[in-house]
C-alpha positions as a Python dict, from the first residue, in 0.01 Angstrom:
ca = {
    (1, 'M'): (0, 0, 0),
    (2, 'A'): (128, 345, -87),
    (3, 'D'): (140, 506, 257),
    (4, 'D'): (195, 849, 109),
    (5, 'A'): (-123, 847, -105),
    (6, 'K'): (-352, 1136, -14),
    (7, 'P'): (-670, 1233, -201),
    (8, 'R'): (-759, 1601, -237),
    (9, 'V'): (-1090, 1709, -387),
    (10, 'K'): (-1256, 2046, -451),
    (11, 'V'): (-1635, 2051, -482),
    (12, 'P'): (-1856, 2361, -453),
    (13, 'S'): (-2060, 2356, -132),
    (14, 'S'): (-2383, 2426, -322),
    (15, 'A'): (-2535, 2450, -669),
    (16, 'K'): (-2868, 2533, -828),
    (17, 'A'): (-3077, 2234, -934),
    (18, 'G'): (-2969, 2130, -1285),
    (19, 'E'): (-2648, 2334, -1269),
    (20, 'S'): (-2314, 2192, -1384),
    (21, 'V'): (-2029, 2239, -1138),
    (22, 'T'): (-1655, 2196, -1186),
    (23, 'I'): (-1492, 1923, -979),
    (24, 'K'): (-1118, 1900, -919),
    (25, 'A'): (-964, 1576, -789),
    (26, 'L'): (-600, 1493, -724),
    (27, 'I'): (-428, 1212, -541),
    (28, 'S'): (-74, 1254, -415),
    (29, 'H'): (82, 924, -517),
    (30, 'K'): (435, 824, -628),
    (31, 'M'): (317, 587, -901),
    (32, 'E'): (597, 327, -878),
    (33, 'S'): (649, 152, -1212),
    (34, 'G'): (793, -167, -1066),
    (35, 'Q'): (1110, -118, -1271),
    (36, 'R'): (1317, 92, -1030),
    (37, 'K'): (1548, -57, -769),
    (38, 'D'): (1603, 49, -409),
    (39, 'A'): (1944, 121, -250),
    (40, 'E'): (1997, -253, -198),
    (41, 'G'): (1928, -335, -563),
    (42, 'K'): (1587, -492, -504),
    (43, 'L'): (1297, -404, -732),
    (44, 'I'): (1050, -159, -578),
    (45, 'P'): (703, -317, -615),
    (46, 'R'): (471, -165, -873),
    (47, 'S'): (209, 68, -726),
    (48, 'I'): (10, 263, -984),
    (49, 'I'): (-336, 418, -965),
    (50, 'N'): (-515, 233, -1246),
    (51, 'R'): (-873, 360, -1210),
    (52, 'F'): (-1057, 668, -1084),
    (53, 'T'): (-1433, 694, -1033),
    (54, 'C'): (-1673, 961, -915),
    (55, 'E'): (-2037, 909, -821),
    (56, 'L'): (-2308, 1153, -717),
    (57, 'N'): (-2569, 989, -492),
    (58, 'G'): (-2466, 647, -623),
    (59, 'V'): (-2490, 745, -991),
    (60, 'N'): (-2172, 724, -1199),
    (61, 'V'): (-2035, 1062, -1309),
    (62, 'V'): (-1683, 963, -1420),
    (63, 'D'): (-1504, 630, -1461),
    (64, 'V'): (-1149, 653, -1592),
    (65, 'A'): (-910, 365, -1671),
    (66, 'I'): (-556, 492, -1616),
    (67, 'D'): (-259, 359, -1814),
    (68, 'P'): (79, 293, -1647),
    (69, 'A'): (238, 590, -1827),
    (70, 'V'): (40, 840, -1616),
    (71, 'S'): (250, 1084, -1415),
    (72, 'T'): (275, 1099, -1039),
    (73, 'N'): (-9, 1273, -854),
    (74, 'P'): (-282, 1221, -1118),
    (75, 'Y'): (-519, 1519, -1146),
    (76, 'F'): (-867, 1526, -1296),
    (77, 'E'): (-1095, 1822, -1362),
    (78, 'F'): (-1446, 1768, -1495),
    (79, 'D'): (-1799, 1905, -1482),
    (80, 'A'): (-2090, 1729, -1316),
    (81, 'K'): (-2459, 1815, -1337),
    (82, 'V'): (-2623, 1845, -995),
    (83, 'D'): (-2995, 1767, -991),
    (84, 'A'): (-3031, 1713, -616),
    (85, 'A'): (-2837, 1761, -293),
    (86, 'G'): (-2620, 1471, -183),
    (87, 'E'): (-2267, 1341, -179),
    (88, 'F'): (-1995, 1301, -435),
    (89, 'K'): (-1791, 987, -373),
    (90, 'F'): (-1443, 970, -523),
    (91, 'T'): (-1250, 643, -546),
    (92, 'W'): (-896, 569, -665),
    (93, 'Y'): (-783, 208, -724),
    (94, 'D'): (-417, 104, -692),
    (95, 'D'): (-246, -195, -858),
    (96, 'D'): (-140, -315, -514),
    (97, 'G'): (-505, -360, -412),
    (98, 'S'): (-530, -37, -212),
    (99, 'V'): (-843, 173, -251),
    (100, 'Y'): (-854, 541, -155),
    (101, 'E'): (-1181, 727, -107),
    (102, 'D'): (-1306, 1074, -34),
    (103, 'V'): (-1662, 1200, 5),
    (104, 'K'): (-1779, 1561, -37),
    (105, 'P'): (-2133, 1688, 23),
    (106, 'I'): (-2314, 1932, -202),
    (107, 'S'): (-2640, 2114, -129),
    (108, 'V'): (-2892, 2252, -374),
    (109, 'A'): (-2976, 2617, -323),
}
């Protein structure tokens, strides 16, 4: 598990019903390729974020398959239509089996 992985998400606190809002999501993650060696010459195990999803109230907003060539700290910015108040759930999946989540509420004004 990548102990240094840390999700950071920006979601507006409120929106008008039917409004599209801009979401920004980043995870601090080293993205080890599995090809580098440590100081003792042993391979460092591969640890790459390979999928990112976002849901609003259980409905899929974004589902991204990530290729191994992605840079460290993958960042996504996208728009999501908000029809009702609820929660955005963000999930990042790592090759090593780790799953990182963050949840942000949004209200409808």
